[in-house]
Backbone as CSV, one residue per row, in Angstrom:
resi,resn,N_x,N_y,N_z,CA_x,CA_y,CA_z,C_x,C_y,C_z
1,MET,90.072,97.927,89.258,89.996,99.130,88.447,91.285,99.937,88.610
2,THR,91.790,100.459,87.522,92.995,101.275,87.520,92.613,102.713,87.191
3,THR,93.113,103.644,87.997,92.856,105.061,87.787,94.051,105.686,87.084
4,ARG,93.803,106.619,86.187,94.876,107.300,85.463,95.166,108.653,86.107
5,LEU,96.449,108.919,86.302,96.931,110.225,86.758,97.891,110.768,85.717
6,ILE,97.839,112.058,85.470,98.740,112.705,84.519,99.405,113.878,85.227
7,HIS,100.730,113.956,85.091,101.449,115.059,85.730,102.682,115.417,84.906
8,SER,102.936,116.701,84.802,104.128,117.195,84.120,105.014,117.894,85.145
9,PHE,106.256,117.455,85.258,107.206,118.086,86.167,107.858,119.252,85.445
10,ASP,107.714,120.440,86.026,108.206,121.657,85.381,109.673,121.943,85.666
11,SER,110.210,121.355,86.737,111.598,121.648,87.102,112.224,120.435,87.780
12,LEU,113.552,120.419,87.812,114.246,119.355,88.528,113.955,119.426,90.022
13,ASN,113.770,120.625,90.551,113.450,120.748,91.971,112.096,120.105,92.280
14,GLU,111.110,120.334,91.426,109.805,119.698,91.625,109.936,118.178,91.548
15,LEU,110.726,117.686,90.608,110.953,116.250,90.492,111.632,115.708,91.749
16,ARG,112.607,116.433,92.270,113.295,116.012,93.499,112.312,115.946,94.667
17,LEU,111.449,116.935,94.771,110.455,116.946,95.837,109.506,115.753,95.736
18,ALA,109.235,115.315,94.520,108.265,114.238,94.294,108.881,112.839,94.310
19,TYR,110.173,112.742,94.060,110.782,111.407,93.911,110.842,110.678,95.253
20,MET,110.447,109.424,95.245,110.406,108.594,96.447,111.530,107.565,96.377
21,ALA,112.751,108.019,96.664,113.950,107.174,96.541,113.974,106.054,97.563
22,PHE,113.217,106.181,98.635,113.225,105.162,99.684,112.461,103.897,99.301
23,LEU,111.747,103.928,98.168,111.050,102.739,97.692,111.998,101.904,96.832
24,LYS,111.924,100.594,96.955,112.858,99.694,96.271,112.955,99.981,94.771
25,SER,111.821,100.120,94.117,111.825,100.386,92.676,111.559,101.843,92.360
26,GLY,111.599,102.694,93.380,111.342,104.113,93.184,109.855,104.407,93.113
27,GLY,109.543,105.671,93.032,108.158,106.093,92.938,108.091,107.602,92.894
28,LEU,106.893,108.107,92.682,106.674,109.546,92.596,105.460,109.951,93.410
29,PHE,105.582,111.083,94.074,104.453,111.698,94.743,103.813,112.652,93.745
30,ILE,102.516,112.493,93.531,101.811,113.317,92.559,100.817,114.214,93.291
31,PRO,101.030,115.537,93.238,100.073,116.446,93.860,98.710,116.337,93.170
32,CYS,97.694,116.105,93.952,96.338,115.981,93.422,95.372,115.945,94.599
33,GLU,94.099,115.953,94.305,93.103,115.707,95.344,93.058,114.194,95.514
34,PRO,93.552,113.694,96.633,93.763,112.250,96.772,92.497,111.469,97.095
35,ASP,91.775,111.122,96.054,90.583,110.293,96.198,90.997,108.836,95.976
36,PHE,91.961,108.379,96.790,92.546,107.056,96.633,92.622,106.378,97.992
37,GLU,92.881,105.082,97.944,93.173,104.317,99.143,94.508,103.614,98.940
38,LEU,95.182,103.321,100.036,96.435,102.559,99.939,96.169,101.268,99.190
39,GLY,97.066,100.939,98.270,96.935,99.717,97.486,96.240,99.886,96.153
40,ASP,95.586,101.028,95.912,94.921,101.252,94.627,95.933,101.187,93.493
41,ARG,95.519,100.608,92.365,96.363,100.558,91.166,96.180,101.863,90.391
42,VAL,97.305,102.361,89.853,97.290,103.634,89.136,98.103,103.515,87.858
43,GLU,97.564,104.056,86.784,98.336,104.275,85.564,98.808,105.720,85.637
44,LEU,100.111,105.914,85.647,100.680,107.251,85.764,101.355,107.634,84.465
45,LEU,100.940,108.764,83.918,101.598,109.359,82.751,102.263,110.630,83.251
46,TYR,103.590,110.673,83.176,104.301,111.863,83.645,105.341,112.266,82.619
47,SER,105.641,113.560,82.608,106.707,114.033,81.732,107.751,114.724,82.592
48,LEU,108.980,114.541,82.205,110.121,115.097,82.920,110.386,116.532,82.454
49,PRO,111.105,117.316,83.261,111.394,118.701,82.873,112.074,118.774,81.501
50,GLY,111.551,119.626,80.652,112.138,119.830,79.332,111.753,118.784,78.296
51,GLU,110.914,117.827,78.662,110.492,116.789,77.717,108.984,116.829,77.552
52,SER,108.533,116.596,76.340,107.097,116.648,76.090,106.456,115.267,76.016
53,ASP,107.244,114.241,75.714,106.686,112.898,75.603,106.453,112.318,76.992
54,PRO,105.210,111.909,77.270,104.939,111.353,78.590,105.521,109.943,78.743
55,ILE,105.837,109.616,79.972,106.314,108.284,80.344,105.176,107.597,81.063
56,ARG,104.928,106.364,80.711,103.799,105.621,81.269,104.304,104.528,82.190
57,VAL,103.776,104.512,83.413,104.085,103.438,84.352,102.789,103.019,85.044
58,PHE,102.792,101.798,85.524,101.696,101.309,86.352,102.252,101.099,87.743
59,GLY,101.534,101.551,88.727,102.022,101.424,90.084,100.892,101.284,91.076
60,GLN,101.275,101.401,92.338,100.349,101.205,93.428,100.468,102.366,94.414
61,VAL,99.349,102.810,94.949,99.347,103.888,95.933,99.952,103.361,97.237
62,VAL,101.025,104.019,97.687,101.697,103.613,98.922,101.801,104.771,99.924
63,TRP,101.333,105.953,99.539,101.442,107.131,100.398,100.247,108.029,100.135
64,LEU,99.633,108.505,101.203,98.517,109.435,101.080,98.793,110.677,101.912
65,ASN,98.624,111.822,101.309,98.672,113.080,102.027,97.342,113.773,101.708
66,PRO,96.323,113.541,102.555,94.978,114.008,102.212,94.795,115.514,102.209
67,GLN,95.610,116.228,102.971,95.474,117.680,102.961,96.839,118.346,103.034
68,ALA,96.902,119.535,102.490,98.158,120.273,102.459,98.541,120.714,103.860
69,ASP,99.852,120.823,104.072,100.360,121.495,105.263,101.378,122.524,104.792
70,SER,102.162,123.070,105.679,103.054,124.168,105.302,104.149,123.755,104.320
71,GLN,104.465,122.448,104.240,105.554,122.018,103.363,105.157,120.969,102.337
72,ARG,103.942,120.458,102.423,103.562,119.363,101.541,102.162,119.573,100.963
73,PRO,102.034,119.398,99.650,100.709,119.514,99.031,99.915,118.223,99.240
74,PRO,98.603,118.276,99.030,97.843,117.035,99.049,98.219,116.198,97.839
75,GLY,98.107,114.889,97.960,98.411,114.028,96.832,98.644,112.590,97.240
76,VAL,99.179,111.820,96.289,99.423,110.392,96.497,100.824,110.018,96.050
77,GLY,101.403,109.059,96.746,102.685,108.492,96.361,102.449,107.191,95.624
78,ILE,103.022,107.082,94.447,102.866,105.905,93.598,104.183,105.149,93.551
79,ALA,104.169,103.884,93.971,105.361,103.033,93.890,105.436,102.423,92.500
80,PHE,106.622,102.520,91.895,106.842,101.876,90.606,106.921,100.368,90.807
81,SER,106.584,99.638,89.770,106.759,98.188,89.794,108.199,97.860,89.406
82,PRO,108.696,96.671,89.754,110.078,96.303,89.381,110.345,96.399,87.880
83,GLU,109.323,96.229,87.057,109.501,96.338,85.601,109.858,97.760,85.183
84,ASP,109.620,98.711,86.069,109.880,100.121,85.744,111.249,100.594,86.219
85,ASP,112.167,99.666,86.511,113.508,100.058,86.945,114.184,101.050,85.988
86,PRO,114.021,100.902,84.669,114.626,101.915,83.778,114.089,103.327,84.050
87,ARG,112.827,103.445,84.447,112.257,104.758,84.782,112.931,105.313,86.033
88,ARG,113.091,104.447,87.051,113.753,104.854,88.294,115.175,105.302,87.994
89,GLU,115.891,104.521,87.207,117.278,104.851,86.874,117.370,106.184,86.138
90,GLY,116.424,106.441,85.232,116.424,107.707,84.492,116.209,108.897,85.411
91,ILE,115.291,108.753,86.345,115.041,109.844,87.306,116.272,110.044,88.178
92,GLU,116.871,108.962,88.644,118.039,109.082,89.518,119.229,109.698,88.787
93,GLN,119.355,109.457,87.497,120.423,110.112,86.731,120.174,111.617,86.655
94,LEU,118.936,112.015,86.430,118.612,113.444,86.371,118.861,114.129,87.714
95,LEU,118.616,113.403,88.800,118.717,113.983,90.142,120.013,113.634,90.859
96,ALA,120.996,113.113,90.139,122.221,112.607,90.767,122.857,113.605,91.722
97,ASP,122.859,114.869,91.385,123.490,115.881,92.237,122.648,116.245,93.453
98,GLN,121.372,115.862,93.437,120.470,116.295,94.496,120.059,115.191,95.462
99,LEU,120.156,113.933,95.025,119.764,112.832,95.902,120.728,112.745,97.072
100,GLY,120.211,112.433,98.222,121.053,112.317,99.406,121.451,113.644,100.004
101,SER,120.800,114.721,99.575,121.159,116.051,100.072,120.615,116.306,101.473
102,GLY,119.685,115.472,101.904,119.077,115.682,103.212,117.943,116.697,103.197
103,GLN,117.669,117.277,102.027,116.573,118.238,101.936,115.233,117.506,102.022
104,LEU,114.255,118.154,102.626,112.924,117.564,102.715,112.304,117.393,101.347
105,THR,111.460,116.387,101.231,110.680,116.171,100.017,109.209,116.249,100.401
106,TRP,108.331,115.943,99.456,106.913,115.976,99.752,106.453,114.763,100.540
107,THR,107.334,113.778,100.741,106.943,112.600,101.521,107.779,112.459,102.794
108,LEU,109.076,112.502,102.707,109.933,112.347,103.887,110.919,113.490,103.972
């Protein structure tokens, strides 16, 4: 069974906080009530800052943050599949000035 998640990123900073650059094909952390288990399949519909058309990817849950702490909301990290490399590249182009800054994200 595949679960659908929908998320709209309101700012580049929010996208930077959510982007999981340490994954081979990239991924996104989606704030939500994480009723998931590692390995669950997810259909993710997300929109980038300033864009209204959602982007659709299928991925797998690779990160769980079951409860909020002082710096991280509850949610799940979704790893993109290798077929979604164009999505990863698009996010990395948007975040080119911010990647590698050493700033904390919602996962690492």
